[in-house]
N, C-alpha and C positions, 0 to 999 in steps of 0.2 A: 449925280447921277442918271444911268437913262430912265425914261419911263415911260410903261407901259400900258396902254388900253385893254381892259377887255370889255367884250360883250356878248352877251348868252340872256335867255331869256327862259331858265333856266337854275334858276337863284341856286340851289345844289352844285352845281356844277360850276358856277358863278364866284360861286366861296372857293371851292377848291384850287379853282386856280389859281385864285388870288393868293390865297394861303401857300400854296408850291412855290408860286414866283416869289413870294414876300423874303418868306424863310430861305430863299437862296443870294436873297438881296437886290432884289426890287424893286423899284418906284412903282407899285400897280395902281390905278384909276378901273375903278367899274362901271360900265353901262349897261342897262337894262332892256336896253333899246338900244334903234342903229338911230334913231332919230335923238338920242342923249350922245351916244358914243359921237356922230359926227360935232356935238356941242362941243364936247370934249376936243376933239380931236383940234379942230378950231381956237378953243383958250388954249390949247397947251404946244401943240406940235410935236404927239410925243413921237420915240425913237421907233414904236411896232408898234403894232394895233392886232390883237388876236378875234376873229371875229367867227362866230356861227355863221354857220352858211342858210340854216334855214331857221327862219324866226318870226313871230308875226308880223305885220304893218310893212314896214321896207322887210326886207328879207339879206340875207350877207351878200348878195352877189350883186344887188344894187348898194348898199352898204357902201365895199368896194369900192365901185366906182365911182361914186358920191367922195367916197376919201380919196381917193386919185387926182379928181378933179383939186379938192381944196387942198389937197400936200402936196402936192407934185416930188415925188421920187420915196410915198411914204411906202416901209417896209411892211409887210400882213400876212400875215399866217392866216387862212381858213382853217376852219372844223367841223366836218360833219363824221354821222353814221352813216348817210344817205335818206334815203326815204323810201318805201313801199314801191316805190316806181323807179327810181334814180339811186344803182349803187356806189358807195363813194369815191370807186373808182372815176367814174365821172362826172361826178363834183368835183373831183382834183380837175382833172383836164378845165372845166369851164373855170374852176377862178385862174389858174396858169394862163389862161390864154387873156384872161383880165387887168396880169399881171402880179399875182401872185406870189409868193418867194417863198413860201413856204404852208404844208399840211398837213394837219393831226385829223387824226381817224378815229370817230369812237369806236368804242371805249380805248381808253391812253392809260395808260404808267404815266408817275410822276420822272420817270428817269424820260420817256419819249419827249413830253412838257419841255422837259432844260435842256434838252439835247437842240430839239427844234429851233427853241428859243437862244439860245448860242450859236448854231447855225448863221440864223439868220442878221442876229444882228451884233456875231463874229466875235472873237475872243477878245478883242479890246473893248466889248461895250458891254464887259462882264462888269457887276459892280465887284467882286473881290481877285 
């Protein structure tokens, strides 16, 4: 079964994403910090990393760079609602420049999540 690591510093969103993906049949590992996510990537070499861009301590853009160095070819979906000074479109462009292949704009629906995960992993990667 394909494994997905999700990192977000918002516990409610982290649990919502975990539930959506587990109900769809994916094996999900969650991390509350970028450092936690890097450790899980190092240990597990997941099929996919889904990460928030704006987090405390290490932001998602730094996490993306480190994950790509740690696991060459790591598939990544970035997610963001933007910030007071940066729109989601700008965050998406920054992410794409770092090699991210998927993006979720917050707020998103269950269907948005599942469609983007299936697009990035590919139909062969779906557990069902």
